Backbone bond lengths (Angstrom), bond angles and torsions (degrees), N, CA, C in turn:
res aa  C-N    CA-C-N  psi(-1)  N-CA   C-N-CA  omega(-1)  CA-C   N-CA-C  phi
1 X - - - 1.426 - - 1.543 108.24 -
2 X 1.373 116.26 125.32 1.427 121.13 -179.43 1.545 110.95 -78.35
3 X 1.299 115.61 133.94 1.476 119.84 173.00 1.540 110.45 -82.83
4 X 1.311 112.18 140.67 1.474 117.84 -176.68 1.493 107.58 -134.86
5 X 1.356 113.74 155.48 1.427 119.10 176.29 1.528 107.09 -83.17
6 X 1.386 115.16 171.22 1.474 117.72 -178.37 1.505 112.70 -55.00
7 X 1.283 117.57 -28.94 1.498 120.46 179.32 1.487 112.99 -82.25
8 X 1.348 119.00 -2.31 1.508 121.23 172.55 1.475 108.90 97.32
9 X 1.293 123.73 6.22 1.506 122.36 -177.14 1.521 107.66 -89.25
10 X 1.354 119.46 139.68 1.464 120.57 177.55 1.526 112.54 -67.35
11 X 1.356 113.19 147.55 1.466 119.91 175.98 1.557 107.53 -97.20
12 X 1.323 110.46 92.51 1.503 118.91 -174.93 1.507 112.41 -58.91
13 X 1.406 115.75 -38.26 1.448 116.30 -173.61 1.500 109.69 -67.28
14 X 1.280 117.10 -38.30 1.503 122.69 177.49 1.555 110.21 -61.20
15 X 1.279 116.68 -43.29 1.419 122.32 177.99 1.543 111.64 -62.11
16 X 1.290 116.47 -47.02 1.455 119.83 177.91 1.532 112.80 -64.76
17 X 1.248 117.12 -36.78 1.506 123.06 179.78 1.588 104.30 -65.97
18 X 1.230 119.29 -46.15 1.433 122.02 -179.92 1.538 112.06 -64.66
19 X 1.350 117.62 -39.58 1.488 119.42 175.01 1.475 112.45 -60.95
20 X 1.345 118.83 -30.03 1.428 122.93 -177.91 1.522 112.43 -86.85
21 X 1.335 115.97 -1.93 1.469 119.05 177.36 1.540 112.71 97.52
22 X 1.327 119.39 4.86 1.495 121.20 178.48 1.486 108.91 -98.02
23 X 1.334 113.90 141.55 1.431 120.39 -179.92 1.500 108.88 -93.49
24 X 1.370 117.87 131.38 1.404 121.91 176.04 1.535 105.06 -119.44
25 X 1.389 118.54 104.50 1.383 121.84 -170.41 1.557 108.09 -88.90
26 X 1.312 115.82 162.40 1.474 119.89 176.68 1.573 108.97 -72.33
27 X 1.297 118.15 -29.73 1.431 119.18 -177.94 1.573 107.31 -67.29
28 X 1.300 120.10 -31.84 1.493 118.32 176.49 1.535 108.83 -68.31
29 X 1.341 119.31 -29.07 1.445 118.31 -179.77 1.593 112.56 -74.83
30 X 1.376 111.76 -29.58 1.479 116.44 -178.15 1.485 109.13 -109.03
31 X 1.317 116.83 52.61 1.465 120.55 -179.46 1.574 108.58 -70.67
32 X 1.373 116.36 162.30 1.418 119.16 -178.99 1.503 112.70 -65.63
33 X 1.323 116.49 149.97 1.466 120.69 179.05 1.518 114.94 93.55
34 X 1.330 114.64 0.66 1.455 119.44 176.59 1.524 108.85 -96.59
35 X 1.306 112.62 153.48 1.490 117.29 179.84 1.539 111.30 -72.23
36 X 1.334 115.67 166.16 1.495 118.30 -179.82 1.517 110.85 -65.87
37 X 1.333 118.28 -28.23 1.484 119.57 -174.73 1.529 106.68 -74.89
38 X 1.320 120.66 -21.42 1.497 123.47 -177.36 1.483 108.80 -88.79
39 X 1.358 120.57 -13.31 1.389 117.80 -173.36 1.539 110.07 -63.78
40 X 1.346 116.75 137.37 1.429 121.35 -177.16 1.496 115.05 80.63
41 X 1.317 118.14 -12.12 1.424 122.16 179.06 1.555 107.92 -86.89
42 X 1.310 117.32 161.12 1.426 118.02 -176.67 1.503 110.12 -69.09
43 X 1.369 117.29 166.89 1.454 120.76 176.83 1.519 112.53 -59.56
44 X 1.307 117.42 157.52 1.427 122.52 -176.37 1.514 107.79 -58.77
45 X 1.317 114.47 126.38 1.502 121.41 176.32 1.534 111.91 91.87
46 X 1.343 117.58 -4.57 1.472 118.89 -179.11 1.554 107.75 -65.69
47 X 1.306 114.54 152.24 1.413 121.00 -176.88 1.538 113.07 -72.22
48 X 1.288 113.70 106.53 1.460 120.83 170.28 1.502 108.88 -105.20
49 X 1.325 117.43 98.43 1.387 121.83 -174.18 1.502 108.83 -104.67
50 X 1.246 115.01 125.40 1.472 121.94 171.59 1.480 103.51 -84.33
51 X 1.430 113.76 121.18 1.454 118.46 -178.13 1.511 114.43 -65.89
52 X 1.294 115.73 -14.05 1.461 118.76 -178.31 1.546 111.38 -79.27
53 X 1.283 119.19 -34.24 1.411 125.35 -179.76 1.541 109.79 -125.52
54 X 1.362 115.98 108.69 1.408 120.55 -175.35 1.531 111.94 -75.15
55 X 1.331 116.39 142.86 1.462 121.88 174.54 1.516 108.08 -90.55
56 X 1.279 118.10 160.11 1.450 121.48 177.77 1.557 106.73 -58.73
57 X 1.335 113.58 150.55 1.490 120.87 -174.11 1.560 111.86 -64.42
58 X 1.355 114.63 -37.84 1.508 117.92 178.04 1.487 112.15 -62.60
59 X 1.308 118.32 -36.60 1.498 121.01 179.82 1.557 110.61 -70.42
60 X 1.338 114.85 -38.09 1.438 118.53 173.70 1.543 111.05 -58.99
61 X 1.279 115.23 -47.09 1.469 123.03 -177.19 1.564 110.77 -62.09
62 X 1.306 116.25 -43.85 1.457 122.63 177.38 1.536 110.60 -63.89
63 X 1.323 116.27 -45.71 1.419 121.91 178.97 1.556 111.04 -63.68
64 X 1.300 118.56 -39.39 1.425 124.44 177.16 1.579 111.41 -64.65
65 X 1.300 114.74 -45.84 1.459 121.59 176.56 1.506 112.34 -60.27
66 X 1.371 116.63 -48.71 1.407 119.23 176.39 1.550 112.74 -59.98
67 X 1.276 117.61 -40.79 1.496 121.77 177.65 1.556 110.46 -60.17
68 X 1.319 115.57 -42.78 1.461 121.34 -179.17 1.544 110.14 -64.31
69 X 1.316 117.59 -40.68 1.434 123.78 178.98 1.537 108.81 -66.88
70 X 1.326 118.19 -41.88 1.396 121.17 -179.93 1.559 113.37 -75.48
71 X 1.265 117.18 -14.69 1.479 120.00 178.74 1.524 112.67 -66.53
72 X 1.372 116.19 -22.32 1.444 123.38 -179.45 1.562 109.22 -104.43
73 X 1.325 120.47 130.16 1.442 119.79 -179.22 1.508 113.47 -55.56
74 X 1.276 115.37 -40.74 1.501 121.41 -177.86 1.542 108.56 -68.46
75 X 1.327 118.12 -41.14 1.425 123.65 178.31 1.518 112.01 -66.09
76 X 1.316 116.83 -37.34 1.409 122.28 176.49 1.540 113.39 -62.57
77 X 1.377 113.93 -42.78 1.475 119.15 179.25 1.537 110.69 -70.34
78 X 1.364 112.35 -40.99 1.433 116.51 178.44 1.534 115.74 -62.99
79 X 1.363 113.59 -38.88 1.472 120.21 174.05 1.472 109.50 -63.26
80 X 1.330 120.16 -45.53 1.469 121.88 -175.89 1.519 108.60 -62.87
81 X 1.387 119.02 -43.24 1.425 120.04 179.33 1.476 112.87 -66.77
82 X 1.327 119.52 -39.81 1.439 126.50 179.77 1.578 109.46 -62.22
83 X 1.323 114.95 -46.28 1.461 119.04 179.54 1.432 111.51 -67.25
84 X 1.336 119.80 -40.38 1.499 124.48 178.37 1.496 111.19 -60.49
85 X 1.369 117.10 -47.70 1.485 121.24 -175.47 1.557 109.27 -71.49
86 X 1.330 118.08 -44.21 1.484 120.07 179.48 1.504 113.42 -63.33
87 X 1.390 115.56 -40.69 1.481 120.65 179.79 1.547 107.51 -66.59
88 X 1.310 117.55 -40.64 1.457 121.48 -174.51 1.654 108.67 -68.66
89 X 1.309 117.34 -37.83 1.433 121.06 173.84 1.480 111.41 -61.77
90 X 1.351 118.52 -49.41 1.446 125.41 -177.30 1.534 110.07 -60.98
91 X 1.351 116.06 -45.22 1.466 121.90 -177.85 1.489 108.33 -69.66
92 X 1.361 121.92 -39.16 1.448 123.64 -178.89 1.544 107.00 -64.32
93 X 1.302 117.20 -50.15 1.517 117.87 178.68 1.503 110.02 -59.28
94 X 1.274 119.45 -41.41 1.539 122.62 178.95 1.547 109.85 -58.27
95 X 1.393 115.49 -48.52 1.439 118.30 -176.56 1.542 109.89 -65.25
96 X 1.365 115.87 -35.32 1.461 117.71 178.72 1.505 113.17 -67.47
97 X 1.383 115.37 -25.45 1.438 120.76 -179.21 1.536 117.66 -93.27
98 X 1.399 113.10 -2.42 1.446 117.98 -175.77 1.539 111.26 -64.79
99 X 1.318 124.34 -37.27 1.449 121.78 177.60 1.491 113.43 -73.79
100 X 1.241 116.20 -17.49 1.574 118.28 -179.49 1.477 109.34 -95.52
101 X 1.328 117.33 153.47 1.496 120.28 177.59 1.561 105.33 -67.47
102 X 1.226 117.59 130.95 1.435 124.68 179.20 1.529 112.84 144.89
103 X 1.227 117.14 -163.20 1.499 123.06 -168.40 1.491 114.90 -84.67
104 X 1.319 122.17 37.81 1.405 123.65 -174.77 1.540 110.85 -60.64
105 X 1.301 117.06 -57.79 1.466 119.06 -179.67 1.511 113.63 -62.90
106 X 1.357 115.70 -31.44 1.450 120.68 178.88 1.513 110.41 -66.19
107 X 1.291 117.96 -36.78 1.450 123.21 176.69 1.511 112.88 -72.93
108 X 1.295 116.62 -32.98 1.488 117.47 172.95 1.430 112.17 -66.10
109 X 1.369 117.79 -43.31 1.477 119.18 179.62 1.521 109.60 -69.86
110 X 1.329 121.27 -33.99 1.458 125.29 175.65 1.559 108.43 -61.47
111 X 1.281 118.80 -41.40 1.449 124.36 -178.43 1.567 106.99 -67.13
112 X 1.306 119.55 -40.51 1.409 121.78 174.96 1.497 112.08 -63.24
113 X 1.321 115.46 -33.57 1.519 120.05 179.14 1.567 106.30 -68.27
114 X 1.301 118.06 -38.17 1.522 121.21 -177.69 1.539 103.94 -67.56
115 X 1.343 117.41 -50.25 1.493 116.75 179.37 1.491 114.65 -59.80
116 X 1.357 116.74 -30.79 1.503 120.67 -175.85 1.538 107.53 -67.38
117 X 1.315 123.14 -17.44 1.444 121.08 176.85 1.503 110.94 -61.48
118 X 1.365 120.57 -34.06 1.384 124.57 -177.44 1.509 119.43 -117.58
119 X 1.373 113.85 -23.34 1.484 117.38 -174.68 1.517 112.56 -110.84
120 X 1.290 116.48 130.80 1.466 120.88 -174.48 1.494 108.15 -72.49
121 X 1.366 121.54 -35.28 1.473 122.73 -178.84 1.485 108.44 -65.21
122 X 1.332 120.97 -36.53 1.411 122.13 -178.72 1.586 111.23 -72.26
123 X 1.309 116.04 -31.20 1.425 120.05 176.64 1.501 109.70 -68.22
124 X 1.345 118.17 -39.00 1.483 118.81 177.75 1.489 113.44 -71.26
125 X 1.341 116.58 -34.36 1.479 120.69 179.01 1.542 106.89 -71.93
126 X 1.285 120.32 -39.15 1.499 122.31 174.70 1.512 112.11 -61.61
127 X 1.332 117.80 -41.64 1.441 119.40 178.13 1.562 111.01 -66.29
128 X 1.308 116.49 -42.53 1.386 121.10 174.62 1.495 114.36 -58.00
129 X 1.380 117.78 -46.68 1.469 123.03 177.57 1.543 108.93 -60.86
130 X 1.352 117.11 -50.79 1.450 116.49 -178.14 1.492 113.43 -57.94
131 X 1.349 115.53 -43.15 1.491 117.22 -177.88 1.508 111.23 -60.28
132 X 1.385 116.75 -41.61 1.425 119.54 -177.34 1.569 113.27 -73.68
133 X 1.349 115.58 -33.89 1.466 119.62 175.39 1.489 110.61 -65.00
134 X 1.394 116.18 -45.45 1.474 120.77 178.28 1.547 110.37 -63.08
135 X 1.280 118.64 -41.71 1.422 117.63 -179.52 1.549 113.76 -68.81
136 X 1.335 117.57 -34.08 1.497 124.23 176.89 1.523 105.75 -67.92
137 X 1.340 117.86 -48.08 1.449 117.90 -176.73 1.486 109.95 -63.17
138 X 1.351 123.52 -42.81 1.363 125.13 -178.92 1.567 112.80 -65.28
139 X 1.369 113.57 -36.59 1.481 116.49 173.76 1.489 113.23 -65.20
140 X 1.387 118.28 -41.90 1.422 119.96 179.62 1.490 109.89 -65.37
141 X 1.279 121.64 -38.67 1.515 122.01 -178.36 1.474 112.86 -68.23
142 X 1.411 116.86 -26.44 1.429 119.58 179.93 1.623 111.81 -79.99
143 X 1.317 115.47 -8.50 1.492 119.79 -176.19 1.553 107.57 -82.83
144 X 1.332 112.86 166.02 1.453 117.81 179.11 1.499 109.62 -75.58
145 X 1.381 115.11 169.72 1.429 118.25 -176.09 1.500 111.83 -65.42
146 X 1.321 117.67 -35.47 1.452 120.43 179.58 1.566 113.55 -64.75
147 X 1.384 116.86 -37.56 1.440 118.27 178.43 1.538 109.05 -72.20
148 X 1.346 117.59 -36.37 1.440 117.90 176.46 1.478 111.41 -63.93
149 X 1.364 118.90 -37.35 1.505 119.85 174.92 1.405 114.03 -62.55
150 X 1.378 117.69 -40.54 1.475 121.77 177.07 1.520 113.87 -62.27
151 X 1.356 114.50 -40.88 1.481 123.79 178.07 1.537 106.75 -60.28
152 X 1.349 115.57 -48.83 1.495 121.38 -175.96 1.526 108.50 -66.60
153 X 1.325 117.82 -39.09 1.474 117.85 177.99 1.532 113.01 -65.07
154 X 1.328 114.91 -45.19 1.510 117.56 173.96 1.498 112.36 -55.83
155 X 1.348 115.39 -41.95 1.480 118.66 179.42 1.529 112.93 -64.65
156 X 1.289 116.74 -39.69 1.548 120.12 177.37 1.541 108.48 -68.12
157 X 1.281 119.61 -41.22 1.443 119.26 178.64 1.596 111.46 -65.70
158 X 1.299 115.32 -39.17 1.462 118.72 178.81 1.532 110.87 -64.45
159 X 1.344 115.64 -48.62 1.461 119.16 178.12 1.504 113.89 -61.79
160 X 1.350 115.46 -39.70 1.470 119.71 179.56 1.564 109.67 -66.28
161 X 1.370 119.11 -40.02 1.399 121.27 177.13 1.540 111.97 -63.42
162 X 1.281 116.51 -42.19 1.473 123.29 178.42 1.479 110.87 -60.29
163 X 1.377 115.52 -47.00 1.495 119.03 177.19 1.508 113.99 -62.36
164 X 1.424 114.83 -44.11 1.418 120.02 178.97 1.537 111.13 -60.31
165 X 1.224 117.95 -48.31 1.526 122.41 178.76 1.503 112.47 -64.49
166 X 1.358 114.98 -40.39 1.485 115.70 175.82 1.502 112.35 -62.84
167 X 1.283 118.54 -44.21 1.523 120.80 -179.57 1.517 107.88 -66.02
168 X 1.366 119.78 -40.48 1.435 121.70 -172.76 1.501 109.96 -69.73
169 X 1.372 120.84 -45.99 1.373 121.58 -175.05 1.472 118.57 -92.54
170 X 1.340 119.53 -18.25 1.435 120.20 178.89 1.549 112.11 -99.63
171 X 1.415 118.19 -38.00 1.431 120.23 -179.27 1.524 110.62 -103.14
172 X 1.309 116.90 -21.03 1.426 121.30 -178.06 1.582 118.47 85.59
173 X 1.357 110.36 19.67 1.431 116.38 -178.82 1.542 104.94 -106.68
174 X 1.401 114.80 123.79 1.419 118.89 -177.47 1.638 104.20 -107.70
175 X 1.349 110.62 95.82 1.463 120.30 -178.77 1.540 112.35 -56.37
176 X 1.334 117.07 -43.83 1.427 120.21 -173.44 1.507 109.15 -66.58
177 X 1.378 118.29 -43.77 1.478 122.39 177.36 1.515 108.91 -61.85
178 X 1.291 119.71 -40.68 1.469 124.20 178.66 1.482 111.98 -60.56
179 X 1.338 116.98 -46.61 1.488 121.28 176.76 1.428 113.28 -63.81
180 X 1.339 119.61 -43.25 1.431 121.47 179.70 1.490 111.24 -67.32
181 X 1.265 122.33 -35.57 1.476 126.34 172.48 1.551 109.07 -61.19
182 X 1.230 119.24 -42.49 1.506 122.01 179.39 1.525 108.31 -67.73
183 X 1.306 119.07 -41.99 1.458 119.79 178.02 1.553 112.11 -63.80
184 X 1.271 117.49 -37.42 1.504 121.56 177.03 1.455 112.89 -67.25
185 X 1.364 116.59 -35.04 1.438 121.39 -178.65 1.461 113.83 -71.26
186 X 1.381 118.00 -26.47 1.452 117.66 179.75 1.412 116.29 -91.91
């Protein structure tokens, strides 16, 4: 008997787990702490594949692997701990890099993406962030070239100020004073 979601789509991960000899029970899908709308649905991240539109093979493989790990209570706990620690490391490094030029915010969003594999709050926050980044980007691209130039200049001034203040108060190097001293010397 094929397991299906409430919308009637087959749960491919559960089928693959059963083919490999692993049991994926319904009580694992409806574990405590889940909302009523999730009851009876597969575990977070399980492969829900609509047979009408195929997903890329690598995504099916990842979903199947995650479903197999979640099929075992110890694996589920280990996966949750691994995702929590890995996401925390990536987010922490990203936050540390925010004042510096580089991929600070990108790493914070990547850490949210890692957390979103297991945690519903992170998935909601990531969706919120994506929605606002896309709306900001589309708004900026609709503006004239002069407005985009002003936005870019404000961004450069902001990043430069943050870098200057970070260097001045954390390392003790005052770049502005150093540049002014060099200009007076010449």
